[in-house]
C-alpha positions in Angstrom: -0.2 -0.4 0.1 1.4 3.6 -0.8 1.0 6.6 1.0 -1.9 7.9 -1.9 -3.9 4.4 -1.5 -4.1 4.8 2.2 -4.9 8.5 1.7 -7.6 6.8 -0.5 -8.8 4.2 1.8 -9.3 6.7 4.8 -11.7 8.9 2.5 -13.1 5.8 1.7 -13.9 5.3 5.8 -15.7 8.3 6.0 -17.2 8.1 3.5 -16.5 10.5 1.4 -17.0 10.5 -2.8 -13.5 12.6 -4.2 -10.0 10.4 -4.1 -7.1 11.9 -4.5 -5.0 11.5 -7.7 -1.5 12.7 -6.9 0.2 13.6 -3.4 0.6 16.8 -4.3 -3.0 17.8 -6.0 -4.1 20.6 -4.7 -7.5 19.6 -3.9 -9.1 20.4 0.0 -9.0 16.3 0.4 -5.2 16.1 -0.4 -4.6 19.2 1.6 -5.8 17.6 4.6 -4.3 14.6 4.0 -1.2 16.2 3.9 -1.6 18.3 7.1 -2.7 15.1 9.2 -0.1 12.7 7.5 2.6 12.6 9.7 0.2 12.9 13.0 -1.7 9.8 11.9 1.3 7.7 10.8 3.6 8.5 14.1 0.9 8.0 16.1 0.2 4.2 15.1 4.2 3.2 14.5 4.5 4.5 18.3 1.8 2.8 20.1 3.5 -0.1 20.2 6.8 -2.0 20.7 6.2 -3.0 16.3 8.6 -6.4 16.2 8.8 -6.3 12.7 9.7 -2.3 12.3 12.1 -2.5 15.7 16.0 -1.7 15.1 18.5 -2.8 17.2 21.6 -0.7 17.5 24.9 -2.5 19.6 26.3 -1.1 21.8 30.5 -1.0 22.3 30.6 -2.2 25.7 29.4 -1.0 28.8 28.9 3.1 28.5 26.0 5.1 27.4 23.7 4.4 24.5 22.0 7.7 23.2 18.6 7.7 21.5 18.9 7.3 17.4 18.2 11.1 16.0 15.0 8.8 13.9 13.8 7.4 17.1 10.0 7.3 17.4 9.8 5.1 20.2 12.9 4.1 22.6 11.9 0.2 23.4 15.2 0.3 25.7 18.1 -2.0 26.1 18.1 -5.8 25.3 21.1 -8.3 25.6 22.4 -10.5 22.9 19.5 -12.3 23.2 17.0 -9.7 22.7 15.6 -10.0 25.7 14.8 -6.5 28.0 18.2 -5.3 30.8 17.4 -3.2 33.5 18.4 0.5 32.5 18.9 4.0 34.0 18.8 7.7 32.6 20.7 10.1 32.5 21.2 13.2 30.1 19.2 11.7 28.0 21.7 8.5 27.6 20.3 4.8 28.8 23.1 2.9 30.9 22.7 -0.9 31.3 22.7 -1.6 35.0 24.2 -5.1 34.5 27.4 -3.3 33.1 28.1 -5.8 30.2 27.6 -4.5 26.0 24.2 -4.1 25.2 21.9 -3.0 22.2 19.2 -0.2 22.4 16.1 -1.3 20.6 13.5 1.6 18.9 11.1 2.1 16.4 12.4 4.4 13.6 10.0 7.0 11.9 9.4 5.5 8.9 7.6 7.9 6.0 7.2 5.1 3.3 4.2 2.8 4.2 5.5 -0.2 2.3 8.3 -1.3 4.5 5.3 -1.5 7.2 3.6 -4.8 7.8 -0.3 -4.4 6.3 -1.8 -4.3 9.4 0.4 -1.4 10.4 -1.0 0.0 7.2 -4.6 -0.5 8.1 -4.1 0.8 10.9 -2.7 4.4 10.2 -5.7 4.5 7.1 -8.0 4.3 10.0 -5.9 6.8 12.3 -5.6 9.3 9.3 -9.7 8.7 8.6 -10.8 9.6 12.2 -8.5 12.5 11.9 -10.0 13.8 8.4 -13.0 13.2 9.6 -14.6 16.4 11.6 -12.6 18.8 9.3 -14.3 16.8 6.3 -17.6 15.8 7.2 -18.4 17.4 10.7 -19.5 14.6 12.0 -19.1 13.7 15.4 -21.0 10.5 15.6 -18.5 9.1 12.9 -15.6 10.6 14.5 -16.0 8.3 17.9 -16.9 5.4 15.6 -13.3 6.1 13.6 -11.4 6.5 16.6 -12.5 3.4 18.2 -12.2 1.4 14.7 -8.2 3.1 15.2 -7.8 1.5 18.3 -9.1 -1.8 17.8 -6.7 -1.9 14.5 -3.8 -0.6 16.7 -4.5 -3.3 18.7 -5.3 -5.7 16.7 -2.0 -5.0 14.7 -0.2 -5.4 17.7 -1.1 -8.9 18.6 -0.4 -10.0 14.6 2.8 -8.4 15.0 3.5 -10.0 18.2 2.3 -14.0 16.6 4.6 -13.1 13.7 7.3 -11.8 15.1 7.3 -14.4 18.0 8.1 -11.4 20.0 5.7 -10.2 22.5 7.7 -6.9 23.6 5.8 -5.6 26.9 2.5 -4.7 26.1 0.5 -7.8 27.8 -2.6 -7.1 25.7 -3.3 -11.1 25.8 -3.2 -11.6 29.2 -5.4 -8.0 30.4 -8.3 -9.2 27.4 -8.0 -12.6 28.9 -9.0 -11.0 32.1 -11.2 -8.4 30.5 
């Protein structure tokens, strides 16, 4: 799914009869999609510890590990097996408490939706639609429905990601839902 596909899928959820034909088109719909794209995308990407998108930066021995410039969310320090290790914070750096080399795991700010898993793309569609609804339709009831749909899609994408990547992070959503 491309950025344009996501924009049009979001417009279709409103429902809205107009499609965007180009990212740089000069229509109200394209302008609103451009204005809300980064916010919707970043909200979904930062919402979970996406195993499929996570990047590990090896640390060179014990010492400070700094947040990368393109990090939307820092998951934490992990050992060689990918398990979280305790850390402390100081002046924007993470320090491993255990004193051995670790890696910094983070979720990068990826602008290209074709690099995201399909379920994450679907979640961004719903989040973008929820953001577009009040400015393009002025329908408060539909906006509330779309916000719930966006949250559901984020949760579903997180569960699918955890199952596919074999890594569940610390969300614990399955446990919480089971106890619900």
